[in-house]
N, C-alpha and C positions, 0 to 999 in steps of 0.2 A: 245092560240097567245100569242108570241113569241116578245118583241118591241129590237133592239136592239141600239142602235149609234152608232154610228159613228164619227171620225175623220181622215177630207183629205182635202192633200195640191194642190195646183197650180202652179209648179215651174217654172223655165225656161222660155219657149216659151210657156210655153201651158200657160201661163198666162192670153195672149190674148184668151183666151177659153169666152165665150159667159155662162153664169147662161145655157141657155137652150141645150149651144155646153152638158156642161156639163152633163144637162139630161140624155138626150140620151147615154154619151155616156157612165152611169153610170145602166143603164137599159139596156142595152148591156152585162154591164156585169154581170148585173142581172143576165142572161137569160145563159150564156155561166159560171158563175159557182151556176148554176143548183140550189140561192134558192127557197125555197121554202113559198113565196110571200105571204099574202093577198089581192087583188085584194075590190077595191069599189062596193058598187053598182054599177047599174041605165047601162042606156041603151047602155053607150063606157067605162065596167070595167078597173082601170087600177092601179098599185103597187100603194098604198101602202108609198109614199115615203113620210115624213116629209122636208124641206129643208127652214135653221135657213137665216137668217142677210147673206147674201154673199156676199164676197166682187165683188165690180165693177170690171171691165173685164178693163182686160190690166193694174191690181197689183196680184202683185204675194203674194203667204197667206200661213202661215205653220197654220192654226189655222180657216177648216171651219168645221162645219155641220151641217149635216141631222139625222130622227132617221127614221127606219124600219121595221115592222112588218112583223113578218111569219106567218105562222100555223103551223111552230116546230118547238121546241125547237133544238137549233146550241149552238154548241161551242162558243161563241163571238172572240174567235181569232182564229180561225179552216179561219171563218168561215169569219173575214180581209183576211186573208194570201190567199183565193181561189177566192176574190174580187179585192183584190193586182196587184195580178195574170194576173188579166183579165181587168186593165185600163193601157191606155195609161203612158207611163213612163214619173212621170210630174203631171198627176194627179192622186198620191196614197196612201192609205187610211193606215196614221200607226196605231192604235189603235180603236178600241171598245171594249163594256161595257152594258152587259146589265140592259136593261129602268128597272128600281127599283124607282125612284118617278121621282113625276112629272112637266111638265111647265120648261120642260129644253129653250126652246125659254122666258122663260122670267128670265133666267142667264144669260142671252146676251145682259153686260146693257151698256159696255166701251171696244172698240181697241185696244193696243198696234203697236203700226204699227216703221214701219225705215222707211226712205223716203232718198233716194239715190242722189243725188244736183252733178252729172259730172263738171268739168269747174267752180266749185264756189267756190268759198279763203274759209277755214274753218271759221276764220278772220268775214271775210264780214259777215256766215249764222252767226256769235252770233251775231253780233252787231245787228243783224232785229230778229232774237228771239230775245236780247233784250230787244227789240222793241216790238215787244210779247205781249209777257208775265207783259211790263207796265201796257197795254192798255188801259184803262176799256171801251172799246168799239173797233170790229171790223167788217166792217161789210160789206158783198161780195157781186158780187148777181148771179148768175145762171139763166142758162137758161130752164124753164120749159115749160111742156107745156101748161101753157098756160102764155107765156113769160119769161120773163128776174122778174126774184125775189130776192131783199134787203133783206139776214138778216142779223143780226150779232153772229159774230164764237166764240168771245171767248170767251163765259161765257158755254162749251163746251167741252175745251181743259182742260184740268187736271194739261199736265204737256207739255212740249215743253222745246228740252235742243238741243246742234248740241256738235257729237264728229266729230273728222277728223277721216280719214281710206283711207286706200286703197282695203281691201277685203269688199268684200259683199257678202250675203247671195242666198242663195241655188237658190232662189227664180227668183234673178238676176241674175244666174251662165252667162246669155251671154251676160252681159256688161266688155267690159271694166272695169282692176281691176290694172293696174300696174300707173295710179297718180291718188296722191289725189282728196280729193274729203271732201265735208261736205258734214255728215249723222244727217241729223235730228231721235230723236226720241221723240215720240208721243204718246200721250194715252188723246182720246175721250172718252168723252157723246154718249152713243146712245138717241137722243134728237128727236126731233119733230123742226121745216122743221135736216133733217140728219146733220151733221156736216160732211163731210169727206176731206180723204190731199187732197185734189186739191185749199178746201178751206181752207184751214191751208196756203196753199203753195199763196193760193187768197191775201191772212191777211198780210202776207206778204210781196210783193207786194208792198198793199198796204201803211202799213205804214210805208217799211226801201224801200224800190224802192226793193228788192231783185226781184230776174229774171232774172232765171236759165239758160245757152245756149240752154240746152241740156232736153226732158224732162225727169222731177222724174222720177227715179226708186221706185217705194215703193211696201214692202209685211207688209201684218199682220201676227204677232209672238202673237198674244197671242189673245181672247176675251171671256171674262165672265163676274162681278158680279167685281164692282171692294172698293175695303176694301177701304177706308178712313180712318182706324188708322193709316195703310201698308205702301196706293199708291201705294198701286199692285190689276193685276188683275188674276182674282185668277180663279182656274182649277174647267170650268164648267161638267166637267163629277165624279168631287171629294166624289160629296155625292151621287154617281152613284155606286162608287169604296168601300165606306164606308158604303153604305149598303147593300152591300156581301157581305165583311165581319163581320159585324154587328151581335151579336148569336140572335136569332128570339125570341118576343116573348112564347113562347111551350116551347124551351131552357130553359132560366132566369125563369117560375116557375118551370119547374123539377130541375133547379140547385135552386130555395128557401126551395121546401119544399124535400130534399132531404137530409137525414143525417144523419148528421155530423159522 
C-alpha cells in the first residue's frame, strides 16, 4: 500500500462548495483517473481518503490537504496531474508527495488567512486591528446546535494586521478589484473551540464597531505548524519531501563501511 498526500485549492466561485460537495467531486475524479484506491472493509466499503481540517463553506483556500491510500505504487506528480485534470476548475490539485512520515493532521496546527473587506477604509480597519491586538480578551458569540456559545477569541490569534490594496487573491477573483479596500492578514492557532475568521470579524465589531458593508472575502493562504521563533506557519508536506531525499539507513551504513 502507498499513501499519497495532496494539497488542493478552493478558488473563485468554487469556494462556495461544501466539504461534502468536494468529497463527491474528488471521488468522481478518482474514478475518472483510474486511481488504484484501497477500500475500507465492512458492509459498505469506501475509498480510503483522509480529509484534514477542511475550510468552512464560503471561504477560499490555497492550502487544503488530504491523504489517499493506494493498492499499487504510483508516481505522485503523474497522479497529481491526472487528478487535477479530472477536477472542476477552481478545485485544483497543486501538490502531491508520498507520505513518508506520520501525523499529517498533527502538523495542521495554525492557519494564515486573508480577509478582504470591500467598502472599508484601511485607516478605519487599522484602528480596529489595533484595538483588537491591545485587548486582553475579546468575547464573541457563535450559534451552535446546543444554542448560543460565548468564548474568548483573542488567545488563538497570534498575528493580525491591516493593509491597503486593490488586488485580490485568485480564490476570490470574482470580486471587483477596481476600488480600494482593507485587507487583513490573520494567523490563528487551531484550538478548541476553533476560532474562525468570522469570529475575528465579530471580535473587531465588538471592540471597535467595525462592520463591513458587504460580507468579507476570506481566503486561507497556508496551514501547518506555527514556528514560534519566526512567527510563520510552516509547510506540512516538507517533512515528507525531506524524507524522500534523505539517504536510507542501508545507504548510510554502506557509506560508513566503504573502504577509503
